[in-house]
C-alpha positions in Angstrom: -9.4 -19.3 -35.5 -8.2 -15.7 -36.1 -5.3 -16.4 -33.7 -4.2 -19.4 -35.7 -4.0 -17.1 -38.8 -2.0 -14.6 -36.7 0.4 -17.3 -35.5 0.8 -18.5 -39.1 1.7 -15.0 -40.2 4.0 -14.5 -37.3 5.9 -17.7 -38.2 6.0 -16.7 -41.8 7.4 -13.3 -40.8 10.0 -14.8 -38.6 11.3 -17.3 -41.1 10.7 -15.1 -44.1 13.3 -12.6 -42.8 10.9 -9.7 -42.3 11.5 -7.1 -39.7 10.7 -8.2 -36.2 8.3 -5.5 -34.9 4.7 -5.3 -33.9 2.3 -5.3 -36.7 -0.5 -2.7 -36.2 -4.1 -3.8 -36.5 -6.0 -2.6 -39.6 -8.9 -1.5 -37.6 -7.7 -0.1 -34.2 -11.3 0.7 -33.2 -12.3 -3.0 -33.3 -11.7 -5.0 -30.1 -9.5 -7.9 -31.0 -10.3 -11.2 -29.4 -7.2 -13.2 -28.7 -6.2 -16.0 -26.3 -3.0 -14.0 -25.6 -2.8 -10.3 -24.9 0.2 -8.2 -24.2 0.8 -5.2 -21.9 3.6 -2.9 -21.1 3.1 -2.7 -17.4 5.7 0.1 -16.9 3.9 2.3 -19.4 0.6 1.5 -17.6 2.2 2.5 -14.3 3.6 5.8 -15.6 0.7 6.5 -17.9 -2.2 6.2 -15.5 -3.4 8.9 -13.1 -2.8 6.5 -10.2 0.8 5.7 -11.2 1.5 9.4 -12.0 0.2 10.4 -8.5 2.5 7.8 -6.9 5.5 9.0 -8.9 4.8 12.6 -8.2 4.5 12.0 -4.4 7.8 10.0 -4.4 9.5 12.7 -6.5 8.3 15.4 -4.2 9.5 13.5 -1.1 12.8 12.8 -2.8 13.3 16.5 -3.6 12.5 17.4 0.0 15.0 14.8 1.2 17.6 16.1 -1.2 17.1 19.7 0.0 17.4 18.5 3.6 20.6 16.6 2.8 22.0 19.8 1.2 21.2 21.9 4.3 22.8 19.3 6.5 25.9 19.1 4.3 26.2 22.9 4.4 25.9 23.0 8.2 28.4 20.2 8.6 30.8 21.9 6.3 30.6 25.1 8.2 31.1 23.2 11.5 34.1 21.4 10.1 35.6 24.6 8.9 35.1 26.2 12.3 36.8 23.3 14.1 39.7 23.5 11.6 40.0 27.3 12.0 40.2 27.0 15.8 42.7 24.1 15.7 45.9 26.2 16.0 44.7 27.8 19.2 43.4 24.5 20.8 45.1 22.0 22.9 45.6 18.8 20.9 43.5 16.7 23.3 40.6 19.3 23.1 40.9 19.3 19.3 40.9 15.5 19.1 37.8 15.4 21.3 35.9 17.9 19.2 37.0 16.2 15.9 36.0 12.8 17.3 32.6 14.2 18.4 32.1 15.8 15.0 33.0 12.5 13.2 30.5 10.6 15.4 27.8 13.2 14.7 28.5 12.9 10.9 28.2 9.1 11.1 24.9 9.4 13.0 23.4 11.9 10.5 24.5 9.7 7.6 22.7 6.7 9.1 19.6 8.7 9.7 19.5 10.1 6.2 20.2 6.7 4.7 17.3 5.4 6.7 15.1 8.1 5.3 16.2 7.2 1.8 15.4 3.6 2.4 12.0 4.5 3.8 11.3 6.4 0.6 12.3 3.4 -1.5 10.1 1.2 0.8 7.2 3.6 0.2 7.6 3.3 -3.6 7.8 -0.5 -3.4 4.6 -0.7 -1.2 2.8 1.9 -3.4 3.8 -0.1 -6.5 2.6 -3.3 -5.0 -0.8 -1.7 -4.0 -1.1 -0.4 -7.6 -0.4 -3.8 -9.1 -3.1 -5.3 -6.8 -5.6 -2.6 -7.5 -5.3 -2.9 -11.3 -5.7 -6.7 -11.4 -9.5 -6.7 -11.6 -9.4 -4.1 -14.4 -6.9 -6.2 -16.3 -9.0 -9.3 -15.7 -12.0 -7.6 -17.1 -10.1 -6.5 -20.2 -8.9 -10.1 -20.6 -12.5 -11.4 -20.2 -13.8 -8.8 -22.7 -11.3 -10.0 -25.3 -11.7 -13.7 -24.5 -8.0 -14.0 -23.4 -6.5 -16.7 -21.3 -3.0 -15.2 -20.9 -1.7 -11.6 -20.4 2.0 -11.3 -21.0 4.5 -8.6 -20.6 5.3 -7.0 -23.9 9.0 -6.9 -23.2 9.0 -10.8 -23.2 7.7 -11.0 -26.8 9.7 -10.8 -29.9 7.0 -10.5 -32.5 3.3 -9.7 -32.2 0.4 -8.0 -33.9 -0.2 -4.6 -32.3 -3.9 -5.3 -31.9 -3.2 -7.7 -29.0 -1.4 -5.0 -27.0 -3.9 -3.7 -24.5 -1.6 -1.1 -22.8 -3.5 2.0 -24.0 -6.9 0.3 -23.3 -5.6 -0.6 -19.8 -4.5 2.9 -19.1 -7.9 4.3 -20.1 -9.8 1.7 -18.1 -7.7 2.1 -15.0 -8.1 5.8 -15.1 -11.8 5.4 -15.6 -12.1 2.9 -12.8 -9.5 3.9 -10.2 -8.7 7.5 -11.1 -5.6 8.6 -9.1 -6.1 5.8 -6.6 -7.0 8.0 -3.7 -10.7 6.9 -3.8 -12.1 3.4 -3.4 -13.1 2.0 -6.8 -16.8 2.3 -7.7 -18.5 -1.0 -8.4 
């Protein structure tokens, strides 16, 4: 019946003109039992060891790709300048052939680098999907412990009592259960 009281207070706050913001629980140490719980899944992803490892790996690969792109751009710029510097002493047909070959080379490199960028995005998408799958049992256990029937994204809620937000508890439990995600979870 506690949730009925919370709903009544939420309605009173909404129609009473009070500020629309989460209301903090009076006793944060107490585990609130509620049929509906909230979570900020982006904060869970970026706040867990598992999510941080994924983000770090993707960031590292992205920086490596960025450095590679810069080296390639520098080399292509030097090659282009060389062709341009030699142009006055070249036959027009020879220059055109070199310029066309250079343009074809640039297009090929751009495609290859774009494919590497897409592969990096695909890796992030797959890692995020694996993360979401791996944390489901942990979130399910948190819901069970709190007698919840629904877990909603916090961004979809206008007004709530902070006590039903399990984001911090989820981060702690995921870290304790899955660590950085490189090891199989212990049962």
